[in-house]
C-alpha positions in Angstrom: 93.9 67.1 129.0 92.6 70.7 130.1 95.6 72.0 128.1 94.7 70.1 125.1 91.1 71.3 125.1 92.0 74.7 125.5 94.6 74.8 122.7 92.2 73.1 120.4 89.5 76.0 121.2 92.3 78.5 120.5 92.7 76.8 117.1 88.9 76.7 116.3 88.8 80.4 117.1 91.8 81.1 114.8 89.9 79.0 112.1 86.6 80.8 112.4 88.6 84.2 112.2 90.4 82.8 109.0 86.9 81.8 107.4 85.4 85.2 108.2 88.3 87.1 106.7 88.0 84.7 103.5 84.2 85.8 103.1 85.1 89.3 103.3 87.6 88.9 100.8 85.6 86.7 98.4 82.8 89.6 98.8 85.2 92.2 97.9 86.3 90.1 94.8 82.8 89.7 93.6 82.0 93.4 93.6 85.6 94.1 91.7 84.6 91.4 89.0 81.2 93.2 88.5 83.1 96.5 88.0 85.9 95.1 85.7 83.7 94.9 82.3 82.7 98.6 82.6 86.3 99.9 83.8 87.9 97.6 80.8 85.4 99.4 78.2 86.0 102.8 79.6 90.0 102.3 79.3 89.3 101.1 75.8 87.5 104.2 74.9 90.3 106.5 76.4 92.9 104.4 74.3 90.8 104.7 71.0 90.4 108.4 71.6 94.0 109.1 72.2 95.0 106.9 69.1 92.4 109.1 66.9 94.2 112.2 68.4 97.7 111.1 67.5 96.6 110.1 64.0 95.1 113.3 63.4 98.3 115.2 64.6 100.5 113.0 62.3 98.2 113.6 59.1 98.3 117.2 59.8 101.9 117.3 60.3 102.5 115.0 57.1 100.0 117.4 55.2 101.8 120.3 56.4 105.3 119.2 55.5 104.5 117.8 52.2 102.0 120.5 51.0 100.7 118.9 48.0 98.6 122.1 47.0 102.0 124.0 46.4 103.9 122.3 43.7 
């Protein structure tokens, strides 16, 4: 009977440890979710800027090759 009570006490300790770790993980997840919209918006701005730069380079290249003012 004593061995059974001790093993149940150890199981309860393990459960408490897992619940504590789960609470920590939930808090970290909530923090990450709060940061996500601003980080997503920031990467979207970077992508748009890079796209505009590439578009400008390609337009300049096409104009340089065609040279419509020299017929």
